[in-house]
N, C-alpha and C positions, 0 to 999 in steps of 0.2 A: 251342953249339947244346946240350947238358943242360940248362943253366939256365932254354932258352926250352920246354925240354918239359916241364921240373919245375914251371915257373910257367904253363905251360897244363893242365898236371893238378890244379895250386890251384886253378885257375882251375875247371876242371872241375866240381870236388870240391865247389867252395864254389856254383856254383849249382846244383848237385844238390840239397845241403845248404838252400839257400833253397826251392828247389821242396817239396821234402819237406815243409818246415815252412807253408809256404805254402798248403798241400795239406792238413795236419793244423788247421792255423786253419781255415780256409775249412768244412771237415769236422763240428768242433767246434761252430762259430758256425751251421751247419745241420743241427744233428744234432736229429732227429726224437725228443722227449719227450713221448711221452702222459701225460695222467692217471691214475690210478690206477685211475678209472670214467670212462666217458663216456657217454653219451645219444647213440643214435643213430636216423638219419631211418630212418622204416618206407615203402618207397616203391611205390605202387600197392596200398595196405592191402586186405583180403579183409575181406568182412561174415561168412561161415560161422563159426559156433563148433563147437569142438570136443563129441563129444557121448564121457562114458564108455561103454564095450561096443562102440562101433564102432572097425573095424582103420583103423590109419591105417599106412602106408607111408613108409619113410623111406629116403635113399640117400646115402651118404658116396662122396665120390669126391676126390681129390688132382688136379688137371686138370695139374699140373707145367708151368703157364702156357705153356702148349699147347707146350712145347719141348722139351720131355723124351721125343719119339721114340721108338719103336725102335730108330735109325740113328744116336741120341746116345749117348757117354757124358757122365761131368761129373769138375770137375778135382778136385771134394772126396772121391770114391770113388775118385780116382785116375788118372782119363783124365784127356783133356789140353781139352773145351769147356767155357762157360758158357752162349754161346747158341745158337738154333734156327739148322739154317743157311743158314736162307733166308725172308724173308717170305712167300713163295707158301707153303713149308711149314708154318710155322705160321698161317696163314690155313686148310690144309687140317686139319691138327689140330682146331684150332678148330673146325670145321663137322663132323668126325666126329662129337667130344665133344659138340658143341651135338643134333646128330641124336639122339644114343643116348640124352641125356636128354631131349627131346622124345617119344621113343617109349617110352619107361617111364612118365613120367608121375606118379612118385612125388607123395604129399602134401607131403612136406619135402624136401627136397632142402639138404644140408650140401656147401660146395667150398673148396676148399684152395687155395693158390696161383694165385689169379685178377688175372694183371697188369691196371691201366691203361695204366700209361704204362714200358714199359720197355727198354733194349737189346737186351737177353736175347731179347723176344720182338718185336722190331722195331717196338715202340712203337707196338703193337697194342690197340685198349680193348677187351680181352675182357669187361668189365664191361657195358660198352655192348651189345657184342654181344648177351651172354647174357638181358640183359634184355629188349631188344627181341625175341629170338626163344622163349626160353621164356614163354610167355602165362598166364592167369589166374592168375597167381600176386604173391603180396606178395613183395618185396626188401630183403634190411638187407646191408649192408656196412663191411666194418670194414679197416683199415689196418693191416696188421704187417708191412710192410715200406719204409720210406721211404729212399733214398741217393741223394745226388746222385750219386756216382761210387763204384762199388766197383773198387776197380785191380787186382783180382786174376781170371785168370790172367794177366801180366805181359805172355804174347805176345798174347792177347787178350781186357782185363778184360771183367768182366759186366758194366762201364758203370751208367749208374741204374738204378736200379729203383725202381718202384713198384706196391704189390701188396700180399692183402690176401684178407680168409674172407670166404665171400657163402654169403647164406642165402637159400631160397626157400619160402615158405610159400602152402600153397590155404587156409588160415586164418586168422583173424583174429590177431591179433599186437597186443596191448595194450601192448608195452613193448621196446624192445630196448636192449641195454648190453654195452659194449666193454670188460672187465674184462682188467687190465694183469697177466702174469705177474708175479711176482719172480725176481732174478737179474737180471744180466748181465753178459758178455763184462768181462773186463782192459779197461783204457784205451791204446793207442788202439785194440783190434779190435770193441770195442763198434759204433764209427762204420762200422763198414762193415756189421754184424749185421741179422737180424731183430730187433725190439721184439716179443716173442714176446705174443700176444693167446690170448681165449675170448670170442666172441658170445653172449651170453646172451638168448634168445626168451622171451616169457613169453605163452602164450598161453590165452585164459581159458578156460574148461570153464564147461557150464551150472548147477553149480553150487555155483560160488564161485569152485574152486580151481583151480590151473594146472598146464599142463602148462610146464615150461621143459629148449626145445630149445636144448641147447647146441655149438655148432663149437667146435672146438679144433684146434692145431696144435703140437705138443709140439716140445722140440728133438731134433736129432739130432746134431750134432758138438759134444759136449758133455763135452772130456774129462774122467774123473773122476766127469762123473752128477750133479755139486752141483747144476748149472742143474733138470736133471732133476727131482731131490727135491724143488727147494725148487716146480716149478710142479705136480706132483702130489700134493705134501701141501696146496697153495693150494686145488687144484680139489677135493681130496676132502672136504674142510673146507667147503665151498660147497654141493656138492650132497647132502652130510648135512645142514647145515641145513636146506635147501629140504625134505628128503624129511620130516625131523623136524616142517615146518610144513603137513603133508598134502598138497603138493603132488607132481606125478607128473615123473618126470627122465628125462631121454633123453640121451646125450651121442655124438655124431656128431663120431669126430676120426681123424686120423692120429696116431696118437700115437708115434710113432717109438721103438716098444718090441716086440717080441713079444707077442701074447696070451695070456692065459690058458686053456690046452688045444690050444692051436696047438704045429708045432715042425717049424724048415726041415728038419730031415729027411727028414720027409715028402716033398720034393720030390724027393730024390735029386739035388741039385746039384751040378755037377762042382767049384765054387771054391771055396775057403774063405770060412767066417765071417767077414765084414769086422769090422774095427773099429770100426763105428758103430753097429753090432747089439747090442742088449739089450734083457731081457726084465724084464717087470714085477713090483718087486717080489711075494714072494707077500701081502704081508698090504696091500697096496694098495688090494685091493675092498672097497668097504664091508659091513658087514653088512648081508644081506639082498640086494645088488643083485645082477647077473647080465651078463653077459657075452652079445653076440650077433656072432656072427662063424663063417666061416665054414673053415673049417681045412683045406679041400681044394684049396684056389684062393691061389695066393699073389699077395697086395693091392700088394707091392712087389720093385720087383728093385734089385740093387746095379749103380751105370751105372760101372762100371770099362772096360766095352766095351759097344761095339752089341749088342743083345740078339741072344741066342743061345739057344733054349728048349733046356731043360737045362745049360746051363755057367753063364750066371748064377748068383749066389748069388739066391736071392730067400724070399720069409716073407711073414706075415702080421701086417702090425702096423694095417690097417686095418678098425674097425668099429665096435662099440654097448657104450656100460655103461649097464644102466636101472635103477629104482629097483624097489622089492618092491614096491608096485603098477602095473607094469609089466609085459603077459603078452608074452612070446615065441611069439607063432607063426610064423614060418618066417624062415629068414636064408639067404640069396645072395651067392655073390659070382661076378661077373660076368669071367670069362677073356678079357680084350681082346687078349691077346694081348702087351699094355703097347706097342699100335700107335701110339698117341698121345699116351703120358703115362708113367710111369715107376711109376705106380703102375694098379692096376684097381678099377674101384669094387665096393662091398658094398651090397646093398638088403635091408633086414629090413619086416616086416609085425608090426603090435604094436596091444595093447589095454589103453588104462587100466582100470585094476579098481579 
């Protein structure tokens, strides 16, 4: 009897090993490896040209793939879930976010975590929905997460993911480029991770100079901060070079870092600071550049459990970094109570000097 059980156990272990090896071979063969620089398509481009001295409204919002509403938690934060609870709830979140953007009508919109076809958002094409509903804008999309199957959490895996960054512009976009951030997680973890990047849109000004509008989403769960440092250094070098060339720079991002001038203690959260929370190094901000953020409104919540005001850890990690030739007129954090995303949007009005 024991030999049969032993043989059965060995056979099961052997099949399990073969399955894991086959999975790793498939994931390695299909691994998304974008070029360092990729030219992006500009859909529905506009004719209007930006002018110096005119107010420009910009909004940044990590929409959390329309799946991280207030009722959700997330396994990477200590919760158990990785997907929106239902197709219906995904559509509700998407509709509310779309309606908010349509009501605000900023000149420029930068969005993170927009899904095209993912298990976590029940295969809803959020990109197509937003492009159809947000009218009067050029749109530019860049993929930063394309994985056939994310196997964790084991009880209900995240599954397939196809997602990215999205920019809307009421003004003519001369060119748009996807820049791959440096740094990758060790194999095989990277096979299921994002390929972090930023979109750079070049908007022509009447005097021949350009506004560089950048949409970025930096790493969050980077143990030791090695990859974050590489990403920040790469972005910093890029924006300094463009400013030295006489161009204007506006970076709207989910920085996944506490922004300068903000402090989580301001919000009196009952929950301890999570391990993923990090602050930007004091020497990151380039000389002459300035931060546009609203330190009184949290832009991200910890997803260890469903949102409870005053209990979840909250912080300000979303906002804008602008060059010295961009004047900040006003900034507003929109407190939406994390009802349809684990982030709150931030809008600002700038003038190009």
